[in-house]
C-alpha positions as CSV (number, residue, x, y, z in Angstrom):
1,X,-14.8,82.5,20.6
2,X,-16.5,79.8,18.9
3,X,-14.9,76.4,19.4
4,X,-14.9,74.1,16.4
5,X,-17.5,71.5,16.3
6,X,-16.8,67.9,16.2
7,X,-17.5,67.5,12.5
8,X,-17.3,63.8,12.5
9,X,-19.9,63.3,15.2
10,X,-22.1,66.2,13.7
11,X,-22.1,64.7,10.4
12,X,-22.9,61.2,11.6
13,X,-26.1,62.7,13.3
14,X,-27.0,64.7,10.0
15,X,-26.4,61.3,8.2
16,X,-28.8,59.7,10.6
17,X,-31.3,62.5,10.3
18,X,-31.4,62.4,6.5
19,X,-32.0,58.6,6.5
20,X,-34.8,58.9,9.2
21,X,-36.6,61.6,7.1
22,X,-36.4,59.2,4.0
23,X,-37.9,56.6,6.2
24,X,-40.6,58.9,7.1
25,X,-41.4,59.8,3.8
26,X,-41.9,56.3,2.8
27,X,-44.0,55.5,6.0
28,X,-46.2,58.5,5.2
29,X,-46.7,57.6,1.6
30,X,-48.0,54.0,2.6
31,X,-49.8,55.5,5.8
32,X,-47.8,53.1,8.3
33,X,-48.9,54.7,11.5
34,X,-46.5,52.5,13.7
35,X,-43.5,53.6,11.6
36,X,-44.3,57.1,11.7
37,X,-44.3,56.9,15.5
38,X,-41.2,55.2,15.8
39,X,-39.6,57.7,13.5
40,X,-41.0,60.3,15.3
41,X,-39.4,59.4,18.4
42,X,-36.1,58.7,16.4
43,X,-36.3,62.2,15.1
44,X,-36.8,63.6,18.6
45,X,-33.7,61.6,19.8
46,X,-31.5,63.0,16.8
47,X,-32.8,66.5,17.5
48,X,-31.6,66.5,21.2
49,X,-28.3,64.8,19.9
50,X,-27.8,67.8,17.5
51,X,-28.6,70.3,20.2
52,X,-26.3,68.5,22.6
53,X,-23.4,68.4,20.0
54,X,-24.2,72.1,19.1
55,X,-24.5,73.4,22.7
56,X,-21.0,72.0,23.6
57,X,-19.5,74.5,21.4
58,X,-21.2,77.7,22.5
59,X,-20.4,79.9,25.2
60,X,-23.1,80.2,27.9
61,X,-25.3,83.3,27.6
62,X,-28.0,85.0,29.4
63,X,-30.3,84.8,26.2
64,X,-30.9,81.5,24.5
65,X,-31.6,83.7,21.3
66,X,-28.4,85.4,21.4
67,X,-26.7,82.0,22.1
68,X,-28.5,80.6,18.9
69,X,-27.4,83.3,16.7
70,X,-23.8,83.2,17.7
71,X,-23.9,79.6,17.3
72,X,-25.5,79.8,13.8
73,X,-22.8,82.4,12.8
74,X,-20.0,80.1,14.0
75,X,-21.5,77.2,12.3
76,X,-21.9,78.9,9.0
77,X,-18.2,79.5,9.0
78,X,-17.2,75.9,9.8
79,X,-19.5,74.0,7.3
80,X,-18.2,72.8,4.2
81,X,-20.2,72.9,0.9
82,X,-21.1,69.2,0.8
83,X,-22.5,69.5,4.3
84,X,-24.5,72.6,3.6
85,X,-26.1,70.8,0.6
86,X,-26.8,68.0,2.7
87,X,-28.4,70.2,5.3
88,X,-30.5,71.9,2.7
89,X,-31.6,68.3,1.3
90,X,-32.9,67.8,4.9
91,X,-34.6,71.0,5.0
92,X,-36.2,70.4,1.8
93,X,-37.3,66.6,2.8
94,X,-38.7,67.8,6.1
95,X,-40.7,70.4,4.3
96,X,-42.0,67.8,1.9
97,X,-42.9,65.4,4.8
98,X,-44.9,68.0,6.5
99,X,-46.9,68.2,3.1
100,X,-47.3,64.5,3.3
101,X,-48.6,64.5,6.9
102,X,-51.2,67.1,5.9
103,X,-52.3,65.0,2.9
104,X,-52.4,61.9,5.1
105,X,-54.4,63.8,7.7
106,X,-56.7,65.0,4.9
107,X,-57.1,61.3,3.6
108,X,-58.0,60.0,7.1
109,X,-60.7,62.6,7.6
110,X,-62.2,61.8,4.4
111,X,-62.3,58.0,5.1
112,X,-63.8,58.9,8.5
113,X,-66.3,60.9,6.6
114,X,-67.3,58.0,4.4
115,X,-67.4,55.6,7.3
116,X,-69.7,57.8,9.5
117,X,-71.6,59.3,6.7
118,X,-70.7,62.7,7.5
119,X,-69.3,65.1,4.8
120,X,-65.5,65.8,5.0
121,X,-64.7,68.7,7.3
122,X,-67.9,68.3,9.2
123,X,-67.5,69.2,12.8
124,X,-70.4,68.6,15.2
125,X,-71.9,71.9,16.6
126,X,-71.4,71.8,20.5
127,X,-74.4,73.3,22.0
128,X,-74.5,74.9,25.4
129,X,-75.9,72.6,28.2
130,X,-76.9,75.3,30.6
131,X,-80.3,76.7,30.7
132,X,-80.8,80.3,29.4
133,X,-80.3,83.1,31.8
134,X,-82.9,85.6,32.5
135,X,-81.7,89.1,32.0
136,X,-83.5,92.0,33.7
137,X,-83.2,95.4,31.8
138,X,-84.1,98.6,33.8
139,X,-84.2,101.7,32.0
C-alpha cells in the first residue's frame, strides 16, 4: 500500500524547481554560463531531494521500473489539480529550456566559426596516422 506523500515538503521542492527553471530560462537567454552551471547544480540537488521524498513513500521492489510505476500510480491519486498544473508548467518550462540550450549551443558554434574562419558545422576530418598496410591476395 502506498503511504501518503508529505505534500508540504513535496510542494516546497516543486516550488523551488519551478523557480530554478525560470532562472535557468533567463540565464540561457542572456548566455550567462556561470549562472547556468550554478543552476545545473541546483537542479541536481532538487532532483535528489525529489527522489528521496518520493522513495520514502514506496515499498522496496526488486525492479526499479516496477517501483517507479507503482509510485507514479500512487502519486496520481494524491496530487490535487493545482499541483498537477504546476508540474505540467515545470514540464513545459524544462522543454523550453532544452530548446534554449540547443539554440545557445548553435549560437556559440556560429561565433566560433566566425572567429576561426571556418563555416558553421565544420568539423575537421581526422586522418589516420598509421601507414597503409600491405595486403597480399593469393588466388
